[in-house]
C-alpha positions in Angstrom: 48.9 21.4 -0.1 52.4 20.3 0.1 53.5 16.7 -1.3 53.9 15.2 2.2 50.6 16.8 3.2 48.7 15.2 0.0 50.2 11.8 1.0 49.3 12.0 4.5 45.7 13.1 3.3 45.4 10.2 0.8 46.8 7.8 3.3 44.0 9.0 5.7 41.2 8.1 3.3 42.6 4.9 2.0 44.0 3.4 5.3 41.2 4.7 7.6 39.9 1.2 9.5 36.1 1.2 8.6 34.0 -1.0 11.0 31.0 -2.9 10.1 29.6 -3.1 13.4 29.7 0.6 14.0 28.1 1.1 10.7 25.2 -1.4 11.4 24.4 0.8 14.3 24.9 4.4 13.1 24.0 4.1 9.2 20.8 3.1 7.8 20.9 -0.8 6.8 19.4 -0.2 3.3 19.7 3.3 2.2 17.7 4.4 -0.8 20.6 6.3 -2.5 24.1 6.1 -2.1 26.3 4.3 0.4 27.7 5.0 3.8 30.8 4.0 5.4 31.7 4.1 9.1 35.2 4.4 10.2 37.1 5.0 13.5 40.0 7.5 13.9 42.2 7.6 16.9 43.2 11.1 16.2 41.0 14.1 17.8 38.3 15.5 15.9 40.3 18.7 14.7 43.3 16.9 13.2 40.3 14.2 11.4 38.7 17.7 10.2 42.0 19.4 9.0 43.1 16.1 7.3 39.7 15.7 5.3 39.4 19.5 4.5 42.9 19.2 3.2 42.0 16.3 0.9 41.1 17.3 -2.9 38.8 17.9 -4.0 38.2 20.1 -0.8 35.5 19.7 1.6 33.4 22.3 2.9 33.9 21.7 6.9 32.0 23.6 9.6 33.6 24.0 13.0 33.2 21.2 15.6 30.6 22.3 18.1 28.8 20.4 21.1 25.7 18.6 20.3 23.2 16.5 22.1 24.3 12.9 21.5 20.8 12.0 19.7 21.2 14.8 17.3 24.6 14.0 16.5 23.9 10.2 15.4 20.4 11.2 14.2 17.8 8.9 13.5 18.5 6.8 10.6 20.7 4.2 12.4 19.4 1.1 14.3 21.3 2.1 17.6 19.8 1.8 21.1 19.2 5.6 21.6 18.2 5.2 25.5 21.7 3.2 25.7 23.5 6.3 23.6 21.9 9.0 25.9 23.0 6.9 29.2 26.4 6.4 27.7 27.2 10.0 27.7 25.2 11.1 30.6 25.3 14.8 31.0 28.1 15.2 28.3 27.9 16.1 24.9 30.0 14.8 21.7 31.8 17.3 19.6 30.4 17.1 15.9 31.7 18.7 12.9 29.9 18.4 9.6 31.0 18.8 5.9 30.5 17.9 2.3 31.9 18.1 -1.2 30.8 17.8 -4.4 32.5 17.0 -8.0 30.9 16.0 -11.3 28.3 13.3 -10.4 29.9 12.6 -7.1 28.4 14.2 -3.8 29.6 13.1 -0.1 28.6 14.0 3.2 30.8 13.6 6.2 29.9 13.7 10.1 32.5 13.5 12.5 31.9 12.7 16.3 34.0 12.7 19.3 34.1 10.9 21.3 32.0 7.7 20.0 30.8 4.7 21.6 32.4 1.6 20.9 30.3 -1.3 19.2 28.6 -2.9 22.3 27.6 0.9 23.6 29.7 0.1 26.9 32.3 2.8 27.0 33.3 6.0 25.0 36.1 5.9 22.7 38.3 9.2 22.8 39.3 9.3 19.1 36.5 10.4 16.3 33.9 8.4 14.3 33.6 9.3 10.5 30.2 8.8 8.7 30.4 9.0 5.1 27.3 9.4 2.8 28.2 8.9 -1.0 26.2 9.2 -3.8 
């Protein structure tokens, strides 16, 4: 990774706007292990995945694929499942998943695009980043 790429990757990680309203919907309220961060990124899923994969130590990232909405968001959050299903209608979000481990640190990441706004009234064209950090 070149110097400017490293700076962009670090800036991406540090400046990513995390949203407590989205975390309240799509992450467990009181995880028994680790913590969750739920952030929104305006970039497309491919650019977000490439930035994350390039940030050191490197993530192991799977390619993005179309997934059913309820499979994308899982069952851990308190979101209204029927509202999310209606919001996507017949469309499906693109989802990329990855992880990295270093020493006593483990991080899992899920990227979802497009994603619901906190009111579950519209789909946002950027990428939702859900991190689980232990």
